[in-house]
N, C-alpha and C positions, 0 to 999 in steps of 0.2 A: 146311670153314673155322672156325677158331674163333671166341670172342666178343671183340671188341675195343671197349674204352670209347670213347664217341665225344670225341673233340680239341674242346676250346673254346679253346684257347688255344696258342701255340709260345713256347717261349725262346730266346732269341737269344745263343749265347754264343760269338759271333766276336769272338777276340783275347782272351778273357776270360783266357787263360793269362798275361796280362800286364798284373798288376791293378796295378802301379805304373805304369805308361803309360798309362792310360786318360785321366788329364786332358791328358795332351799330345797323345795322338789327338782328345780332344775340341777344344782349342785349332787344332790343325793343319785339322781337317774344317770348324770353324767358319769359318778365315779363307778357307780354299780355297773353301767356299760361297760366302762374299761376293765374292770375286774370280769366281765362276761367273756369281753375279747381277749384278753391274756391268759385266762383260765383254761378256757374250751380249746383255744388255739394251741397253749400249750400241751395237753392232753392228745390233740390229735398228732402232732409233731412228735411227743416220746413215744405213742404208739407205732408210730412209723418207722422212726429209728433203730426201737430197740427191738430186735427179732425175738425177744421171749416174749414181746407181748402182740405176737401174730397168732393171735387164738380168735374165736369165735365173741368172746367175751369183749375183748378190748375192741374188734372190728364194730361190734356195735356200739359200744361206748364211744367210738370214734363218730358214727354215725350221729348219736344223740348230741354228741359236743357240736358236730357241723350245724345238725338242726337249730339248735339255742343259737347258736350264732346269727344263722339266716332269720329266725323268728323275730330275735329283737331287735336288727338290723332293719328289718322292716316296718316296727313300729316306735323304736324307743328315739333314734335321730329326728323323725316329725315330732315326737312328743315333746322334745326340749325346744323345737322350735316354736312351737305352741304356749312353752311357759315363759317365753321370753317376749313372743309376739302380741300385739295389742288386738289384729287380725287373726283370731284363729280358725282361719278356713282350710277345708282340702277338696280338690277339684272333686266331680263325681267320678271321673276314671280313676284319679289317685285311692279314692276311697274304695272303690270296687277291688282296686289291686290289692291293697294293703288287707281287705277282709278277706280274699281269697287266698294271699300267702298267711295269714296268719290262722286260718281256718283248717288249710292243707297241712301244715307242719304241726298244728295242736293234735290233729288227726291221726297222723303220722306218728307223733310221738306215742300217743295210748297203746297203736299198735306195737309198736318197736318195743314198750317196756312187757308187753305180754310176752313178747318172742324173748327178750332177756331172761324173763321169767322161766321159760321153756329151756332157754340155754342152760341155767343154775340147775333146773331139775335134771337133766341128762348128766350134766358133769357131777352131780353128787350122789344119784342114782344110779349110774353106769360109768364108773370112771375108768375103767378097763376098754369100755366099748365107745367113750366117747369122741376121741379123734375119728372113728368111723362114721357113727351116725353125723356129727355136726362136722361134714367134710366142707370143704372149701366151698362148692358148687350148692349145696344146702343154703349155708349162712349165707351166701352173698343173695342167694335168688329170694330167702326171707327177708332178708333189708330192702331189697327192690320192692317186693309187692307189699312191704310196709309204706314206700313212699310213693307207690302207683295208687293202693285205696285211700291215703290222705289226697294224694291231690284229685281223684276222682269226685269224692264227696265235697271238698272245696268247689270246683266245678261247677257241679250241679246247684248246690246251695247258693253260690255268688250269680251264679246265671238266674236264677228264680229270684232272687232279692232284687237286682237289677232291674228286670224286665217288669216290675210292678208298679205301680201307681204312685208317686211319692205326694202328700198332702204340700201346701204352702208352707206350712213350718219345717225348714231344715237344720233345726238345730238338735244336735248329739249330745246328750250328756253324757259324755264318756270320753276317755283320754284317745282311744283310736275307733276307726270302723268297725266296730263289733257288731255280730249279727242279732243278737237281740236288742241292742239301741236301735238298730235301723227298722225292724220289724214293726216298732212303736211308730213310725212316720210312716208307713204305708197306709194308703187309703181303700186300696184294692182289697179282694177277700184273700187273707193270708191262710186259708185253712189248708192248702197245698204246701205252704210253707213250712207250718207246724209238722204236718204228717210227715214230711221228709226229715224235718229237723230231728223229730220223735225218735223216726228208724232209725238216724243217724246216731241219735246218742244213746241209742240200746246195741247198736252192733259196733261202735267206736268207743265208748265209753264203759258201759256197764259188763258188757261182753270180754273186754280184754281184762276189766277185773275182775271179773268172776274166774278167768282161765288164770289169771295172776293168783287168785286164793286157792284154786286146787292146785296149781304149781306147790306152794307152799305147803298145803294139805301132805302132798308126797313127799317133799323136800324134809318137812320135820319128822315123817315116818322115818326116812332114810337117816336122818341125823342120829335119832335116838337108837337106830340099831349098829350104830359105829360103838364098839367097844371102848377107845381110847376117850380119857378127857381131852385129850390135846387135839384128838382128828374131830371130835365133836365142835370144839371152840374153834377150830381153821374152818370147818364148814359153815359154821353159823357167820362167822365175820365173811366169808365169800359173797355171804346174802344180804348181810346188814346196809350195805350202802344203797344197794338196789332197791329195797323195802323202805329205807328213809325216802328214797329220792320217788318211789311210789306215793307214798304217803302224802308227801308236801304236791305232787302233781295233782293226783285224783283228787286230793283233799279240796282244793282249790276249784278244781275244773267242775267238780260235782256241785259245789256251792254255787256256781255261777251258772250252769248250765238244767239242773236239775232241781233248782228250788223252786218253789211256787211263783209264778211272775205277776208283777205289780206294772201299774202303769205309770208309776214315776221312778225315776233311778236316784238312791240316795247314796250319800257319801261312803256307806260301809260297802256298798258292791262296787262302788268306784276301787275303793282301797284295796278289795280282793282281787280285781280286774288288775291293780298295781302289781300285787304280789303274784300274781299266776303271771303274768307278763314278764317280769323285771328280777325281781327276788329269786322264784324256783330256779332258773337259769344262770343264775349267779352261782347259787349254792351248790347245783351238781357239779362242778369239777373239784371245789372244795371237799364235798363230801366222800368222792371217788378218790381222791389224795390223800384225802387224811387219815381214811380209812382200809387201805390198801398198801401193804409193804409192799407189793410188788410194783405198782406204780412210783411211788417213794426211790424205792431201789434204782428204777430205770431212772427217773430224773437224776438222780446221783449222777449214774455211769452217764448217761448222754453228757450233763453239764461239764463233767470231770474231763473227759472224754473231746470236748471241744475248746474246753480251757487249756487243755494241754497243747492240742494244735495251734492254739490262737500265740503259745508263747514259744513254739516252735521258729 
């Protein structure tokens, strides 16, 4: 094995081939980040303040909103600095932390969306027994395990990556310290990394998607057995927001992690990465609030109650 110089920093050159659009990208990402913070924070606050939303579904939704805030806060502020800075660098430790946080939260979201699908299955298939099956102890433990599994995956993969030998080239053609981009800079054998990543992709990407698919097969079967048109419509609308989020999240994630790997990173990969990391978290609260009468009703009640208190 040759002698490799110790890497102390990385240069993030994602979308640097479009210098004239750096300010436009800065403005767009800043606006989207503000929408993410406002929308997800509002959903969390409303689900806490309105007692009618103290259910497993909104508990999981609150976890999803908190996760999206953490995920984007770990990546968007450094990204904004890169857009307006001439020196687009990040320290070795900073890169490791950013990768660990994004990988951990991304993995957690995969499992959480599968858990949310199971919650919808129980609610529609066994509505009378739903409060007994999805009791507080169970759904809190389910959410906790989502976070634990995601954190363990991030810890293992980040330690393996950062213990590897990097070549002299420390330029990452990505907007963030993303695991696939870092793998391209490693000079030592990456077969262990690829094995662990493949196993993690199957366990945390393919398996949750399969569980979601199975859940919705049973949900559809239950909906078709409902006699009234109004009942079928109501059952369908309780799932439509979750299904939309699943398509957005897993669609971009599968494109990023399951497509054939190439040596070079092209602009389309970087744009998909931007969509995965910024656009999807921004759309989540919009989808859940626009398609959900309970959320809109709770929002009106909370706002009217607090406005009334301010007038007193």
